[in-house]
mmCIF file of the N, C-alpha and C atoms, coordinates in Angstrom:
data_MODEL
# 
_entry.id   MODEL 
# 
loop_
_atom_site.group_PDB 
_atom_site.id 
_atom_site.type_symbol 
_atom_site.label_atom_id 
_atom_site.label_alt_id 
_atom_site.label_comp_id 
_atom_site.label_asym_id 
_atom_site.label_entity_id 
_atom_site.label_seq_id 
_atom_site.pdbx_PDB_ins_code 
_atom_site.Cartn_x 
_atom_site.Cartn_y 
_atom_site.Cartn_z 
_atom_site.occupancy 
_atom_site.B_iso_or_equiv 
_atom_site.pdbx_formal_charge 
_atom_site.auth_seq_id 
_atom_site.auth_comp_id 
_atom_site.auth_asym_id 
_atom_site.auth_atom_id 
_atom_site.pdbx_PDB_model_num 
ATOM 1   N N  . MET A 1 1  ? 13.885 22.999  -1.469  1.00 0.00 ? 1  MET A N  1 
ATOM 2   C CA . MET A 1 1  ? 13.294 21.941  -2.174  1.00 0.00 ? 1  MET A CA 1 
ATOM 3   C C  . MET A 1 1  ? 13.699 20.626  -1.514  1.00 0.00 ? 1  MET A C  1 
ATOM 4   N N  . ALA A 1 2  ? 13.333 19.897  -1.870  1.00 0.00 ? 2  ALA A N  1 
ATOM 5   C CA . ALA A 1 2  ? 14.215 18.343  -1.305  1.00 0.00 ? 2  ALA A CA 1 
ATOM 6   C C  . ALA A 1 2  ? 14.883 17.602  -2.235  1.00 0.00 ? 2  ALA A C  1 
ATOM 7   N N  . SER A 1 3  ? 15.958 17.343  -1.616  1.00 0.00 ? 3  SER A N  1 
ATOM 8   C CA . SER A 1 3  ? 16.472 16.848  -2.495  1.00 0.00 ? 3  SER A CA 1 
ATOM 9   C C  . SER A 1 3  ? 16.279 15.373  -3.536  1.00 0.00 ? 3  SER A C  1 
ATOM 10  N N  . ILE A 1 4  ? 16.299 14.821  -4.228  1.00 0.00 ? 4  ILE A N  1 
ATOM 11  C CA . ILE A 1 4  ? 16.130 13.612  -4.862  1.00 0.00 ? 4  ILE A CA 1 
ATOM 12  C C  . ILE A 1 4  ? 15.612 12.204  -3.962  1.00 0.00 ? 4  ILE A C  1 
ATOM 13  N N  . CYS A 1 5  ? 16.838 12.211  -3.028  1.00 0.00 ? 5  CYS A N  1 
ATOM 14  C CA . CYS A 1 5  ? 17.180 11.087  -1.925  1.00 0.00 ? 5  CYS A CA 1 
ATOM 15  C C  . CYS A 1 5  ? 15.984 11.574  -0.718  1.00 0.00 ? 5  CYS A C  1 
ATOM 16  N N  . GLU A 1 6  ? 15.373 12.675  -0.956  1.00 0.00 ? 6  GLU A N  1 
ATOM 17  C CA . GLU A 1 6  ? 14.386 13.306  0.223   1.00 0.00 ? 6  GLU A CA 1 
ATOM 18  C C  . GLU A 1 6  ? 13.216 12.323  -0.042  1.00 0.00 ? 6  GLU A C  1 
ATOM 19  N N  . GLN A 1 7  ? 12.636 12.945  -1.476  1.00 0.00 ? 7  GLN A N  1 
ATOM 20  C CA . GLN A 1 7  ? 11.672 12.932  -2.363  1.00 0.00 ? 7  GLN A CA 1 
ATOM 21  C C  . GLN A 1 7  ? 11.229 11.194  -2.673  1.00 0.00 ? 7  GLN A C  1 
ATOM 22  N N  . VAL A 1 8  ? 12.274 10.291  -2.957  1.00 0.00 ? 8  VAL A N  1 
ATOM 23  C CA . VAL A 1 8  ? 12.477 9.619   -3.016  1.00 0.00 ? 8  VAL A CA 1 
ATOM 24  C C  . VAL A 1 8  ? 11.707 8.595   -1.770  1.00 0.00 ? 8  VAL A C  1 
ATOM 25  N N  . MET A 1 9  ? 12.362 9.124   -0.555  1.00 0.00 ? 9  MET A N  1 
ATOM 26  C CA . MET A 1 9  ? 11.746 8.326   0.909   1.00 0.00 ? 9  MET A CA 1 
ATOM 27  C C  . MET A 1 9  ? 10.656 8.267   1.241   1.00 0.00 ? 9  MET A C  1 
ATOM 28  N N  . GLU A 1 10 ? 10.261 9.488   0.558   1.00 0.00 ? 10 GLU A N  1 
ATOM 29  C CA . GLU A 1 10 ? 8.727  9.883   0.985   1.00 0.00 ? 10 GLU A CA 1 
ATOM 30  C C  . GLU A 1 10 ? 7.711  9.095   0.415   1.00 0.00 ? 10 GLU A C  1 
ATOM 31  N N  . GLY A 1 11 ? 8.560  8.352   -0.522  1.00 0.00 ? 11 GLY A N  1 
ATOM 32  C CA . GLY A 1 11 ? 7.642  6.933   -1.500  1.00 0.00 ? 11 GLY A CA 1 
ATOM 33  C C  . GLY A 1 11 ? 7.951  5.601   -0.816  1.00 0.00 ? 11 GLY A C  1 
ATOM 34  N N  . LYS A 1 12 ? 7.135  4.663   -1.464  1.00 0.00 ? 12 LYS A N  1 
ATOM 35  C CA . LYS A 1 12 ? 7.188  3.483   -1.092  1.00 0.00 ? 12 LYS A CA 1 
ATOM 36  C C  . LYS A 1 12 ? 9.335  3.210   -1.179  1.00 0.00 ? 12 LYS A C  1 
ATOM 37  N N  . THR A 1 13 ? 9.739  2.279   -0.389  1.00 0.00 ? 13 THR A N  1 
ATOM 38  C CA . THR A 1 13 ? 10.893 2.070   -0.846  1.00 0.00 ? 13 THR A CA 1 
ATOM 39  C C  . THR A 1 13 ? 11.501 1.002   -0.518  1.00 0.00 ? 13 THR A C  1 
ATOM 40  N N  . SER A 1 14 ? 10.503 -0.453  -0.368  1.00 0.00 ? 14 SER A N  1 
ATOM 41  C CA . SER A 1 14 ? 11.007 -2.042  -0.401  1.00 0.00 ? 14 SER A CA 1 
ATOM 42  C C  . SER A 1 14 ? 9.391  -2.228  -0.440  1.00 0.00 ? 14 SER A C  1 
ATOM 43  N N  . TRP A 1 15 ? 9.818  -3.599  -1.197  1.00 0.00 ? 15 TRP A N  1 
ATOM 44  C CA . TRP A 1 15 ? 8.500  -4.097  -1.928  1.00 0.00 ? 15 TRP A CA 1 
ATOM 45  C C  . TRP A 1 15 ? 8.616  -5.738  -1.536  1.00 0.00 ? 15 TRP A C  1 
ATOM 46  N N  . PRO A 1 16 ? 8.683  -6.261  -0.679  1.00 0.00 ? 16 PRO A N  1 
ATOM 47  C CA . PRO A 1 16 ? 8.421  -7.310  -0.040  1.00 0.00 ? 16 PRO A CA 1 
ATOM 48  C C  . PRO A 1 16 ? 7.871  -8.274  -0.365  1.00 0.00 ? 16 PRO A C  1 
ATOM 49  N N  . GLU A 1 17 ? 7.146  -7.793  -1.244  1.00 0.00 ? 17 GLU A N  1 
ATOM 50  C CA . GLU A 1 17 ? 5.666  -8.610  -1.687  1.00 0.00 ? 17 GLU A CA 1 
ATOM 51  C C  . GLU A 1 17 ? 5.903  -9.188  -2.968  1.00 0.00 ? 17 GLU A C  1 
ATOM 52  N N  . LEU A 1 18 ? 6.888  -8.841  -3.346  1.00 0.00 ? 18 LEU A N  1 
ATOM 53  C CA . LEU A 1 18 ? 7.195  -9.082  -4.784  1.00 0.00 ? 18 LEU A CA 1 
ATOM 54  C C  . LEU A 1 18 ? 8.685  -10.588 -4.898  1.00 0.00 ? 18 LEU A C  1 
ATOM 55  N N  . VAL A 1 19 ? 9.276  -11.046 -3.902  1.00 0.00 ? 19 VAL A N  1 
ATOM 56  C CA . VAL A 1 19 ? 9.443  -12.044 -3.535  1.00 0.00 ? 19 VAL A CA 1 
ATOM 57  C C  . VAL A 1 19 ? 8.663  -13.055 -4.316  1.00 0.00 ? 19 VAL A C  1 
ATOM 58  N N  . GLY A 1 20 ? 9.268  -13.804 -5.646  1.00 0.00 ? 20 GLY A N  1 
ATOM 59  C CA . GLY A 1 20 ? 8.534  -15.068 -5.990  1.00 0.00 ? 20 GLY A CA 1 
ATOM 60  C C  . GLY A 1 20 ? 7.609  -14.646 -6.734  1.00 0.00 ? 20 GLY A C  1 
ATOM 61  N N  . GLU A 1 21 ? 8.094  -13.480 -7.794  1.00 0.00 ? 21 GLU A N  1 
ATOM 62  C CA . GLU A 1 21 ? 7.102  -12.673 -9.219  1.00 0.00 ? 21 GLU A CA 1 
ATOM 63  C C  . GLU A 1 21 ? 7.863  -12.828 -10.373 1.00 0.00 ? 21 GLU A C  1 
ATOM 64  N N  . ASP A 1 22 ? 7.401  -12.727 -11.230 1.00 0.00 ? 22 ASP A N  1 
ATOM 65  C CA . ASP A 1 22 ? 7.928  -12.427 -12.298 1.00 0.00 ? 22 ASP A CA 1 
ATOM 66  C C  . ASP A 1 22 ? 8.965  -11.320 -12.057 1.00 0.00 ? 22 ASP A C  1 
ATOM 67  N N  . GLY A 1 23 ? 10.402 -11.385 -12.498 1.00 0.00 ? 23 GLY A N  1 
ATOM 68  C CA . GLY A 1 23 ? 11.134 -10.004 -12.614 1.00 0.00 ? 23 GLY A CA 1 
ATOM 69  C C  . GLY A 1 23 ? 10.725 -8.828  -13.633 1.00 0.00 ? 23 GLY A C  1 
ATOM 70  N N  . GLU A 1 24 ? 10.409 -8.913  -14.384 1.00 0.00 ? 24 GLU A N  1 
ATOM 71  C CA . GLU A 1 24 ? 9.818  -7.923  -15.370 1.00 0.00 ? 24 GLU A CA 1 
ATOM 72  C C  . GLU A 1 24 ? 8.805  -7.401  -14.434 1.00 0.00 ? 24 GLU A C  1 
ATOM 73  N N  . CYS A 1 25 ? 7.538  -8.169  -14.321 1.00 0.00 ? 25 CYS A N  1 
ATOM 74  C CA . CYS A 1 25 ? 6.465  -7.431  -13.612 1.00 0.00 ? 25 CYS A CA 1 
ATOM 75  C C  . CYS A 1 25 ? 7.029  -7.019  -12.560 1.00 0.00 ? 25 CYS A C  1 
ATOM 76  N N  . ALA A 1 26 ? 8.065  -7.395  -11.482 1.00 0.00 ? 26 ALA A N  1 
ATOM 77  C CA . ALA A 1 26 ? 8.280  -6.496  -10.579 1.00 0.00 ? 26 ALA A CA 1 
ATOM 78  C C  . ALA A 1 26 ? 8.653  -5.051  -10.695 1.00 0.00 ? 26 ALA A C  1 
ATOM 79  N N  . ILE A 1 27 ? 9.587  -4.843  -12.127 1.00 0.00 ? 27 ILE A N  1 
ATOM 80  C CA . ILE A 1 27 ? 10.056 -3.732  -12.442 1.00 0.00 ? 27 ILE A CA 1 
ATOM 81  C C  . ILE A 1 27 ? 8.862  -2.782  -12.361 1.00 0.00 ? 27 ILE A C  1 
ATOM 82  N N  . MET A 1 28 ? 8.213  -3.427  -13.306 1.00 0.00 ? 28 MET A N  1 
ATOM 83  C CA . MET A 1 28 ? 6.980  -2.424  -13.479 1.00 0.00 ? 28 MET A CA 1 
ATOM 84  C C  . MET A 1 28 ? 6.112  -2.162  -12.321 1.00 0.00 ? 28 MET A C  1 
ATOM 85  N N  . THR A 1 29 ? 5.749  -2.968  -11.312 1.00 0.00 ? 29 THR A N  1 
ATOM 86  C CA . THR A 1 29 ? 5.348  -2.679  -10.312 1.00 0.00 ? 29 THR A CA 1 
ATOM 87  C C  . THR A 1 29 ? 6.106  -1.742  -9.786  1.00 0.00 ? 29 THR A C  1 
ATOM 88  N N  . ILE A 1 30 ? 7.400  -2.107  -9.514  1.00 0.00 ? 30 ILE A N  1 
ATOM 89  C CA . ILE A 1 30 ? 8.472  -0.434  -8.784  1.00 0.00 ? 30 ILE A CA 1 
ATOM 90  C C  . ILE A 1 30 ? 8.002  0.744   -9.478  1.00 0.00 ? 30 ILE A C  1 
ATOM 91  N N  . GLU A 1 31 ? 8.216  1.017   -10.397 1.00 0.00 ? 31 GLU A N  1 
ATOM 92  C CA . GLU A 1 31 ? 8.441  1.807   -11.375 1.00 0.00 ? 31 GLU A CA 1 
ATOM 93  C C  . GLU A 1 31 ? 7.055  2.774   -11.131 1.00 0.00 ? 31 GLU A C  1 
ATOM 94  N N  . LYS A 1 32 ? 5.732  1.345   -11.395 1.00 0.00 ? 32 LYS A N  1 
ATOM 95  C CA . LYS A 1 32 ? 4.604  2.330   -11.227 1.00 0.00 ? 32 LYS A CA 1 
ATOM 96  C C  . LYS A 1 32 ? 4.501  3.154   -9.697  1.00 0.00 ? 32 LYS A C  1 
ATOM 97  N N  . GLU A 1 33 ? 4.613  2.727   -8.652  1.00 0.00 ? 33 GLU A N  1 
ATOM 98  C CA . GLU A 1 33 ? 4.329  2.616   -7.430  1.00 0.00 ? 33 GLU A CA 1 
ATOM 99  C C  . GLU A 1 33 ? 5.602  3.734   -6.615  1.00 0.00 ? 33 GLU A C  1 
ATOM 100 N N  . ASN A 1 34 ? 6.891  3.698   -7.386  1.00 0.00 ? 34 ASN A N  1 
ATOM 101 C CA . ASN A 1 34 ? 7.758  4.859   -6.487  1.00 0.00 ? 34 ASN A CA 1 
ATOM 102 C C  . ASN A 1 34 ? 8.215  5.394   -8.052  1.00 0.00 ? 34 ASN A C  1 
ATOM 103 N N  . THR A 1 35 ? 7.705  6.714   -8.780  1.00 0.00 ? 35 THR A N  1 
ATOM 104 C CA . THR A 1 35 ? 8.409  6.928   -10.303 1.00 0.00 ? 35 THR A CA 1 
ATOM 105 C C  . THR A 1 35 ? 9.287  7.243   -10.228 1.00 0.00 ? 35 THR A C  1 
ATOM 106 N N  . LEU A 1 36 ? 10.116 7.938   -9.029  1.00 0.00 ? 36 LEU A N  1 
ATOM 107 C CA . LEU A 1 36 ? 11.295 8.662   -8.765  1.00 0.00 ? 36 LEU A CA 1 
ATOM 108 C C  . LEU A 1 36 ? 13.018 7.866   -9.125  1.00 0.00 ? 36 LEU A C  1 
ATOM 109 N N  . VAL A 1 37 ? 11.907 6.119   -8.898  1.00 0.00 ? 37 VAL A N  1 
ATOM 110 C CA . VAL A 1 37 ? 13.184 5.216   -9.123  1.00 0.00 ? 37 VAL A CA 1 
ATOM 111 C C  . VAL A 1 37 ? 13.008 4.577   -10.406 1.00 0.00 ? 37 VAL A C  1 
ATOM 112 N N  . ASN A 1 38 ? 14.407 3.868   -10.602 1.00 0.00 ? 38 ASN A N  1 
ATOM 113 C CA . ASN A 1 38 ? 14.293 3.171   -11.887 1.00 0.00 ? 38 ASN A CA 1 
ATOM 114 C C  . ASN A 1 38 ? 14.994 1.755   -11.171 1.00 0.00 ? 38 ASN A C  1 
ATOM 115 N N  . ALA A 1 39 ? 14.179 1.109   -11.665 1.00 0.00 ? 39 ALA A N  1 
ATOM 116 C CA . ALA A 1 39 ? 14.423 -0.679  -11.141 1.00 0.00 ? 39 ALA A CA 1 
ATOM 117 C C  . ALA A 1 39 ? 15.146 -1.367  -12.263 1.00 0.00 ? 39 ALA A C  1 
ATOM 118 N N  . GLN A 1 40 ? 16.076 -2.241  -11.948 1.00 0.00 ? 40 GLN A N  1 
ATOM 119 C CA . GLN A 1 40 ? 16.635 -3.280  -12.541 1.00 0.00 ? 40 GLN A CA 1 
ATOM 120 C C  . GLN A 1 40 ? 16.991 -4.268  -12.591 1.00 0.00 ? 40 GLN A C  1 
ATOM 121 N N  . THR A 1 41 ? 16.541 -6.060  -13.234 1.00 0.00 ? 41 THR A N  1 
ATOM 122 C CA . THR A 1 41 ? 16.659 -7.059  -12.955 1.00 0.00 ? 41 THR A CA 1 
ATOM 123 C C  . THR A 1 41 ? 18.135 -6.894  -12.247 1.00 0.00 ? 41 THR A C  1 
ATOM 124 N N  . ILE A 1 42 ? 18.941 -8.477  -11.699 1.00 0.00 ? 42 ILE A N  1 
ATOM 125 C CA . ILE A 1 42 ? 20.299 -8.597  -11.797 1.00 0.00 ? 42 ILE A CA 1 
ATOM 126 C C  . ILE A 1 42 ? 20.026 -9.810  -11.061 1.00 0.00 ? 42 ILE A C  1 
ATOM 127 N N  . ILE A 1 43 ? 20.834 -11.148 -11.810 1.00 0.00 ? 43 ILE A N  1 
ATOM 128 C CA . ILE A 1 43 ? 20.812 -12.001 -11.224 1.00 0.00 ? 43 ILE A CA 1 
ATOM 129 C C  . ILE A 1 43 ? 21.712 -12.369 -10.246 1.00 0.00 ? 43 ILE A C  1 
ATOM 130 N N  . GLU A 1 44 ? 20.878 -13.001 -9.498  1.00 0.00 ? 44 GLU A N  1 
ATOM 131 C CA . GLU A 1 44 ? 21.734 -13.823 -7.792  1.00 0.00 ? 44 GLU A CA 1 
ATOM 132 C C  . GLU A 1 44 ? 22.775 -13.625 -8.252  1.00 0.00 ? 44 GLU A C  1 
ATOM 133 N N  . GLY A 1 45 ? 23.958 -13.353 -7.173  1.00 0.00 ? 45 GLY A N  1 
ATOM 134 C CA . GLY A 1 45 ? 25.444 -14.188 -7.427  1.00 0.00 ? 45 GLY A CA 1 
ATOM 135 C C  . GLY A 1 45 ? 26.173 -12.698 -8.161  1.00 0.00 ? 45 GLY A C  1 
ATOM 136 N N  . THR A 1 46 ? 25.448 -11.894 -8.897  1.00 0.00 ? 46 THR A N  1 
ATOM 137 C CA . THR A 1 46 ? 26.352 -11.168 -9.971  1.00 0.00 ? 46 THR A CA 1 
ATOM 138 C C  . THR A 1 46 ? 26.958 -10.178 -8.933  1.00 0.00 ? 46 THR A C  1 
ATOM 139 N N  . ALA A 1 47 ? 28.289 -9.677  -8.623  1.00 0.00 ? 47 ALA A N  1 
ATOM 140 C CA . ALA A 1 47 ? 29.540 -8.794  -8.231  1.00 0.00 ? 47 ALA A CA 1 
ATOM 141 C C  . ALA A 1 47 ? 28.801 -7.611  -8.869  1.00 0.00 ? 47 ALA A C  1 
ATOM 142 N N  . ILE A 1 48 ? 28.477 -6.217  -7.719  1.00 0.00 ? 48 ILE A N  1 
ATOM 143 C CA . ILE A 1 48 ? 28.085 -5.358  -8.410  1.00 0.00 ? 48 ILE A CA 1 
ATOM 144 C C  . ILE A 1 48 ? 28.918 -4.136  -7.162  1.00 0.00 ? 48 ILE A C  1 
ATOM 145 N N  . PRO A 1 49 ? 29.343 -3.179  -7.342  1.00 0.00 ? 49 PRO A N  1 
ATOM 146 C CA . PRO A 1 49 ? 29.624 -2.101  -6.811  1.00 0.00 ? 49 PRO A CA 1 
ATOM 147 C C  . PRO A 1 49 ? 28.914 -1.726  -5.872  1.00 0.00 ? 49 PRO A C  1 
ATOM 148 N N  . GLU A 1 50 ? 28.819 -1.742  -4.755  1.00 0.00 ? 50 GLU A N  1 
ATOM 149 C CA . GLU A 1 50 ? 28.325 -1.607  -3.311  1.00 0.00 ? 50 GLU A CA 1 
ATOM 150 C C  . GLU A 1 50 ? 28.326 -0.317  -3.164  1.00 0.00 ? 50 GLU A C  1 
ATOM 151 N N  . ILE A 1 51 ? 27.441 0.399   -4.410  1.00 0.00 ? 51 ILE A N  1 
ATOM 152 C CA . ILE A 1 51 ? 27.368 1.938   -3.841  1.00 0.00 ? 51 ILE A CA 1 
ATOM 153 C C  . ILE A 1 51 ? 25.739 2.724   -3.658  1.00 0.00 ? 51 ILE A C  1 
ATOM 154 N N  . TYR A 1 52 ? 25.482 3.542   -2.590  1.00 0.00 ? 52 TYR A N  1 
ATOM 155 C CA . TYR A 1 52 ? 23.821 3.251   -2.542  1.00 0.00 ? 52 TYR A CA 1 
ATOM 156 C C  . TYR A 1 52 ? 23.525 4.299   -3.217  1.00 0.00 ? 52 TYR A C  1 
ATOM 157 N N  . ARG A 1 53 ? 22.466 4.533   -4.073  1.00 0.00 ? 53 ARG A N  1 
ATOM 158 C CA . ARG A 1 53 ? 21.753 5.490   -4.807  1.00 0.00 ? 53 ARG A CA 1 
ATOM 159 C C  . ARG A 1 53 ? 20.743 5.006   -3.971  1.00 0.00 ? 53 ARG A C  1 
ATOM 160 N N  . CYS A 1 54 ? 20.128 6.247   -3.966  1.00 0.00 ? 54 CYS A N  1 
ATOM 161 C CA . CYS A 1 54 ? 19.007 6.614   -3.427  1.00 0.00 ? 54 CYS A CA 1 
ATOM 162 C C  . CYS A 1 54 ? 17.812 6.891   -4.723  1.00 0.00 ? 54 CYS A C  1 
ATOM 163 N N  . ASP A 1 55 ? 18.165 6.902   -6.482  1.00 0.00 ? 55 ASP A N  1 
ATOM 164 C CA . ASP A 1 55 ? 17.273 6.252   -7.056  1.00 0.00 ? 55 ASP A CA 1 
ATOM 165 C C  . ASP A 1 55 ? 16.939 5.174   -8.152  1.00 0.00 ? 55 ASP A C  1 
ATOM 166 N N  . ARG A 1 56 ? 17.614 4.046   -7.184  1.00 0.00 ? 56 ARG A N  1 
ATOM 167 C CA . ARG A 1 56 ? 17.998 2.538   -7.931  1.00 0.00 ? 56 ARG A CA 1 
ATOM 168 C C  . ARG A 1 56 ? 17.582 1.998   -6.780  1.00 0.00 ? 56 ARG A C  1 
ATOM 169 N N  . VAL A 1 57 ? 16.714 0.706   -7.459  1.00 0.00 ? 57 VAL A N  1 
ATOM 170 C CA . VAL A 1 57 ? 16.265 -0.548  -6.710  1.00 0.00 ? 57 VAL A CA 1 
ATOM 171 C C  . VAL A 1 57 ? 16.760 -1.598  -7.371  1.00 0.00 ? 57 VAL A C  1 
ATOM 172 N N  . LEU A 1 58 ? 17.646 -2.104  -7.113  1.00 0.00 ? 58 LEU A N  1 
ATOM 173 C CA . LEU A 1 58 ? 18.007 -3.494  -8.161  1.00 0.00 ? 58 LEU A CA 1 
ATOM 174 C C  . LEU A 1 58 ? 17.381 -4.817  -7.556  1.00 0.00 ? 58 LEU A C  1 
ATOM 175 N N  . VAL A 1 59 ? 17.164 -5.309  -8.126  1.00 0.00 ? 59 VAL A N  1 
ATOM 176 C CA . VAL A 1 59 ? 15.937 -7.030  -8.366  1.00 0.00 ? 59 VAL A CA 1 
ATOM 177 C C  . VAL A 1 59 ? 16.495 -7.653  -8.732  1.00 0.00 ? 59 VAL A C  1 
ATOM 178 N N  . TRP A 1 60 ? 16.889 -8.948  -7.466  1.00 0.00 ? 60 TRP A N  1 
ATOM 179 C CA . TRP A 1 60 ? 17.688 -9.651  -7.883  1.00 0.00 ? 60 TRP A CA 1 
ATOM 180 C C  . TRP A 1 60 ? 16.748 -10.767 -8.115  1.00 0.00 ? 60 TRP A C  1 
ATOM 181 N N  . ILE A 1 61 ? 17.113 -11.546 -9.547  1.00 0.00 ? 61 ILE A N  1 
ATOM 182 C CA . ILE A 1 61 ? 16.340 -12.622 -9.794  1.00 0.00 ? 61 ILE A CA 1 
ATOM 183 C C  . ILE A 1 61 ? 16.749 -13.801 -9.593  1.00 0.00 ? 61 ILE A C  1 
ATOM 184 N N  . ASN A 1 62 ? 16.480 -15.008 -10.284 1.00 0.00 ? 62 ASN A N  1 
ATOM 185 C CA . ASN A 1 62 ? 17.623 -16.382 -9.810  1.00 0.00 ? 62 ASN A CA 1 
ATOM 186 C C  . ASN A 1 62 ? 17.167 -16.618 -12.234 1.00 0.00 ? 62 ASN A C  1 
ATOM 187 N N  . GLU A 1 63 ? 18.222 -17.842 -11.955 1.00 0.00 ? 63 GLU A N  1 
ATOM 188 C CA . GLU A 1 63 ? 17.805 -18.368 -13.800 1.00 0.00 ? 63 GLU A CA 1 
ATOM 189 C C  . GLU A 1 63 ? 16.746 -17.715 -14.029 1.00 0.00 ? 63 GLU A C  1 
ATOM 190 N N  . HIS A 1 64 ? 15.710 -18.435 -13.349 1.00 0.00 ? 64 HIS A N  1 
ATOM 191 C CA . HIS A 1 64 ? 13.997 -18.875 -14.109 1.00 0.00 ? 64 HIS A CA 1 
ATOM 192 C C  . HIS A 1 64 ? 13.391 -16.791 -14.125 1.00 0.00 ? 64 HIS A C  1 
ATOM 193 N N  . ASP A 1 65 ? 14.492 -15.846 -13.958 1.00 0.00 ? 65 ASP A N  1 
ATOM 194 C CA . ASP A 1 65 ? 13.582 -14.226 -13.882 1.00 0.00 ? 65 ASP A CA 1 
ATOM 195 C C  . ASP A 1 65 ? 12.593 -14.405 -13.072 1.00 0.00 ? 65 ASP A C  1 
ATOM 196 N N  . ILE A 1 66 ? 12.915 -14.839 -11.568 1.00 0.00 ? 66 ILE A N  1 
ATOM 197 C CA . ILE A 1 66 ? 11.852 -14.983 -10.556 1.00 0.00 ? 66 ILE A CA 1 
ATOM 198 C C  . ILE A 1 66 ? 12.986 -14.586 -9.390  1.00 0.00 ? 66 ILE A C  1 
ATOM 199 N N  . VAL A 1 67 ? 12.367 -13.286 -8.690  1.00 0.00 ? 67 VAL A N  1 
ATOM 200 C CA . VAL A 1 67 ? 12.597 -12.491 -8.133  1.00 0.00 ? 67 VAL A CA 1 
ATOM 201 C C  . VAL A 1 67 ? 13.136 -12.724 -6.594  1.00 0.00 ? 67 VAL A C  1 
ATOM 202 N N  . VAL A 1 68 ? 14.282 -12.996 -6.281  1.00 0.00 ? 68 VAL A N  1 
ATOM 203 C CA . VAL A 1 68 ? 14.937 -13.720 -4.871  1.00 0.00 ? 68 VAL A CA 1 
ATOM 204 C C  . VAL A 1 68 ? 14.873 -13.237 -3.668  1.00 0.00 ? 68 VAL A C  1 
ATOM 205 N N  . SER A 1 69 ? 14.735 -12.106 -3.686  1.00 0.00 ? 69 SER A N  1 
ATOM 206 C CA . SER A 1 69 ? 14.878 -11.069 -2.116  1.00 0.00 ? 69 SER A CA 1 
ATOM 207 C C  . SER A 1 69 ? 14.290 -9.915  -2.558  1.00 0.00 ? 69 SER A C  1 
ATOM 208 N N  . SER A 1 70 ? 13.884 -9.245  -1.332  1.00 0.00 ? 70 SER A N  1 
ATOM 209 C CA . SER A 1 70 ? 12.875 -7.988  -1.288  1.00 0.00 ? 70 SER A CA 1 
ATOM 210 C C  . SER A 1 70 ? 13.657 -7.447  -1.746  1.00 0.00 ? 70 SER A C  1 
ATOM 211 N N  . PRO A 1 71 ? 13.222 -6.515  -2.992  1.00 0.00 ? 71 PRO A N  1 
ATOM 212 C CA . PRO A 1 71 ? 13.414 -5.368  -3.457  1.00 0.00 ? 71 PRO A CA 1 
ATOM 213 C C  . PRO A 1 71 ? 13.861 -3.712  -2.464  1.00 0.00 ? 71 PRO A C  1 
ATOM 214 N N  . MET A 1 72 ? 14.722 -3.571  -2.746  1.00 0.00 ? 72 MET A N  1 
ATOM 215 C CA . MET A 1 72 ? 15.007 -2.110  -1.819  1.00 0.00 ? 72 MET A CA 1 
ATOM 216 C C  . MET A 1 72 ? 15.264 -1.058  -2.569  1.00 0.00 ? 72 MET A C  1 
ATOM 217 N N  . VAL A 1 73 ? 14.661 0.130   -2.311  1.00 0.00 ? 73 VAL A N  1 
ATOM 218 C CA . VAL A 1 73 ? 15.760 1.520   -2.478  1.00 0.00 ? 73 VAL A CA 1 
ATOM 219 C C  . VAL A 1 73 ? 16.868 0.918   -2.582  1.00 0.00 ? 73 VAL A C  1 
ATOM 220 N N  . GLY A 1 74 ? 18.192 1.439   -2.588  1.00 0.00 ? 74 GLY A N  1 
ATOM 221 C CA . GLY A 1 74 ? 20.230 1.239   -2.903  1.00 0.00 ? 74 GLY A CA 1 
ATOM 222 C C  . GLY A 1 74 ? 20.616 1.358   -3.817  1.00 0.00 ? 74 GLY A C  1 
# 
């Protein structure tokens, strides 16, 4: 049986087309296109531990809730 990471990587793993979109809409799109990941918004400049997680997508947004970089698994 494939691990969760192998299963996640079989689906979509990056969403460059969401840059410039609303953060909450981006989360809904990501979780619809890859049901094995959990997406969450993070304000740009926020310090987070650099731990790779294959079931997570960080959606970096600005103060206006606009996606500022390409969301990807990690």
